[in-house]
N, C-alpha and C positions, 0 to 999 in steps of 0.2 A: 506044741506051740498053741497059744490061745487063738481060736479062730477069729476073734474080733480085732486081733493085732495084725495089721497088714502094713506093708511098706508105706502106704498113704497115711494111715493113722499115726505111724511113728513120725513121719515127716511133719504132719500137721501138729502133733504134740510138741515137737521141737520148735516149730515156727511160732506157735502160740506162746510158748515160754519165752522165746527171744523177743517177741513183740511186746510182752508185758514188761520185760526187764529194760527195754530201750527207753532212754530218758531224753534223747535229742531229736525225736521225730514227731513232736506234737503237731506241726503243720501237716505232715503226711497222715498221721492218725485221724485228723479231721477230714481228710479227703478220701481215705481208703478204709473200708471196714476191716475189722480184725480178720486174720486168716481163717478160712473155713474150707471144707472139702470142695465146694464149688470153685472157690478162688484157686485152690491148689491144682485142680484139673485144668485150668487155663494154661498152666506151665508144663503139664505132662508132655513128654516127647520133644520138648524144645531144648536147644543147646543153651549153655550158660549165657553166651552173648545175646541170643534171642530173648531169653528170660529177662536179662538186664534191660534191653530195649523196651520190652512190654511193660515192665514195672515203671521205667522212667516215663513212658508215654501215659500210663494210667495215672501217675502222680503229677504229671506235667513238670517234672524235674528233669528235663532233657535239653540238650544243647540246641534248642530252637530259639528263634529271636525273642519270643514272648518271655521265656524264662531268663535268657541272657540280659534282656532289657531290665527285668525286675531286679536282677542282682548287679545292675550297672556295668555289665560287660559288653553291652551293645548300645549304639546310639538310638536305635529305634526298635520297636517290636514288629514293624511292618515287614511284610514279605515283598520280594521283588515284583510279584504280580500286583502289588498295591491294592489287593482286594480284602485285606484283613490282617489281623494279628497272626503271626506265625505260631500257631498252636498245633498240637497233635490233631485236634478235630479239624482245623482248617486244612492241614496237609492231607489227611485221610478222607475227608468228606466234601470239602468246599473248593479247594484251590483249582482254578481252571487249568493250571499247568499240569495237573496230575489226572485229568479226565481219562486218558487212555490207560495208564497203569491201574487206575481204580477198576476199570471194566475188566482187566485181566485178573484181578483178585477174585 
């Protein structure tokens, strides 16, 4: 076996080829850089559901009010705390309702 061919390089090569073939993800491609080893390492050891959530949060295409409001599936983008638009950043870093869970992370 070629020493430069590892499971990570195989996955990365597949991911890069799929990324280039994709034609419907222009908005996502503007937000997220093409896959690389550093990006792939973010997902190592995570389950498929955990990977899906991480990808959705990084691309802001997740069922939070900010996204739902943008696609006209919610009446407002505001959070029930009324301190900002419900984005991943707001939930993970700013929302006063999640101060205690954040300290536990």
